N, C-alpha and C positions, 0 to 999 in steps of 0.2 A: 798802478795796475790793479792793486787789491780793491780800490774803490770802484773801478770800472767793473771788475768781476762781480762784486757785490751788487752793483746796480743791475747788471744783466740777470743775475740770479733772482733778484726781487721782481724783475719784470717777467719772469717765467722762462728764461733761457737756461734751464738747468736740467733738461732731460738727458738721458743717456741711452745710447744704442748698444745692444749686446753683440759681441763677436759671435758669428755663427759657427756651424759645424763643417762647412764646406767652403773654405776661402780660396781666393785666387790672388796672385800678385800682378798688378798692372803697372808696368814701368813706362812712364810717359816721356817720350822724346829725349831719352838720354843718348845724345850723339855728340859728335865733335864740336859742333857749333857752340854749345853751351859751356864747354870746358876749355876751349882755346881762347886765350886772352886777346888774340889778334882779331877775333871775330866780333862784330858789333852786337851779336846776341849773347855774348859771354855772360854767364849766370853768376858772376861775382866770386868773391874769395872763398865761399863755402862750397863751390861747385865740385871741387875735387874730393872733398870729404863726403859729399852726398854721393858721388860716384862710387867711392870705396864702400859706403854703406849699401848701395844698390847691389854691389857684387856679393856682399855678405848675405843679403836677403835672397838674391837669386840662387845662390848656392844652397841655402837652407831650404828654399822651396823645392829645388830639384831633389835634395836628399829625402824630403818628406813626401814627395809625389804630388805636390801642390801645383796646379796649373800656373804657368808664367806667360803673361801676355806683354809683348813689346809693342809700343806704337812708334810710328815713324811718319814724318810729314814729307810729302812728295808732290811736286807740281809739274804740270806741263810747262815747257819753256815760255809760253805766252802768259802763264799765270791765270788763265781764264778759269781754270777749275778752282781757283782760290777766291774768285769773286771779289766782293768788297773787302774781305779780310786782307787779301794780297795787295789791294790798292792802299789800304789804311796803313799797312806795315811793310814798307818797301824792303826791309831787311829779310823778309821771307824769300827773297830771291836766292838765298843760300840753300834753300830746300828744293830748288829746281832739280829734276831728276839728273843724277850724275855728278852733282856738285860735291866736292870733297868734304865740305862742312856737314853734309847730311849723313855722313858715314857713321856707323856704330863704332864704339871704341874696342880695341883688341881684347880688353879684359871684360867687356860686357857686350857680347854679340849673341843674338839668338842662335840656338842650336835647333836641331831637327824636331825635338820634342816641344819646343816653344811655339807660341802662336804670334804671328806678326800681323798687326792691324795698321794699314796705311790710311792716313787721314789728310784732310786739307784745312780743317777748322780746329779751333782750340780743343773742343771736347773729343775724347776718344770714342764717344758714342755718336757724334753728329755725322750722319751720312755713312755710317759703317755698320757692320754686322756684329759688333761686339756684344750688344745686349742679347742677341739671339744665341751667340756662341756660349756666353756665360750661362744662359738658361739651359741650353742643351747639356752643358757640363754639370748641371745641378749646383752651381755656385750660389751661395747666399750672401757672401761677404767679399768685398774687394779692398785689398790693401793697395793704396795708391802712392806712387813715388814719382820723382822726376823734376823736370824743368818746364816752365818756371812756376813757382808757387802761385803767383798772382794771375797767371795766364792759363796754360793748358791743364795744370794740376787742379786749379780751382774749378774750371769749366767741367772737367771730367768728374770731379767729386760731386758737383751739383747734379749732373746727369745720372750718375750712379744712384744717388738718393731718389731721384725722380723716376727711375725705372725699376725701383724695388730692390736694389742691392745695398747692403749696409756698408757705408764707406768708412774706412780707417785710413787716415792720411799719416804717413810716416815722416815726421817733421825733419829729422836729420838726414833723410834720404831725398829731400827736396832742396831746391835753392832758387834764388832770384838775384837779379842784378844789383839790388840794394836791400839792406836789412829791413828798412821801413816797410816796403810792400810785402816782404816775406812774413814779418811778424804780424802785421795788421791782418793779412789774409788768414794766417794760421788761427789768430784769435777769432775771427769772424766765422771761419769754418767750424771751429770747435763749438761756438755759441749756437749755431743754427743748423748745420748740415752734416756734421761728421764727428768722429772721435779722433783725437790726435794722440799718437804714441811715438816712441822712438824705436830705433832698430832693434835693440835688445828686447823691448816689450813685444814688438811685432813677432819676433822669432819665437818667443815664449808662447804667444797666443796661437801661432801656427802649430807648434808641437802639441799644445793642449787640445786643439781641435782634432788633430789626427789621432792622438791617444784616446780621445773620447769616442771614436767610431767603433 
C-alpha cells in the first residue's frame, strides 16, 4: 500500500481540501436493508458498527446545531421512476414504497429538524433539490456517511465535489458488502475527490468549525 500511495503522490494526487466553516452531515441511505443480514442488500459485517458511528455523528451534529440531511430511496411499484438503474439492480425492489426494508432504524430516524431527501438514483444530488438546499443553508462542506461505500456514498461524494461542496467521507460510518470494494473506493476517493476521516476526527472538525464562528 505504501508503494501505491507513493506512486499516486508522485503522479500529483496529493492535494488536500480544507474543512469549511459551515458543514452539514449527509447520511446516505442508512436503512434496514443494509443492516439486516437476511436482505440481499446487506452491507457486510461492518454495517452495524457504521450504524453506531452514524448515531454518534447525528447526535453531535444536533448538539452543535449543524444541519443533518438523511437520504432515502423510494420507488413506484412499477420501478419506472428508477429507470435503467432499477432494471440493472433487481434488489432495488426492496425500496418500493412501503417495503419494510426501506424503513429507517429506530436508533437513527430523522426528527423534525432534519432534512429528508428522497432519491431514485445512487447520488443524493441526482434529480433532487439537495444542492439548492445546501446553498440556501450556506453550507460549504458536506460530511458523507452511509451505505454503500462503492455505490451511493461514492456517487454522492463525486457530485458534492462537482457542485462546489467540500466532501469529507467518514470511513468508519460507511460500509459495503465486501471489504475489497470498501477499501478500494476509500483509497480512490481520498486520492481524487475527497478527504477521508473517521468519526472522532469528524466530530472534532465539526466542533472546531462551530467554535470558529
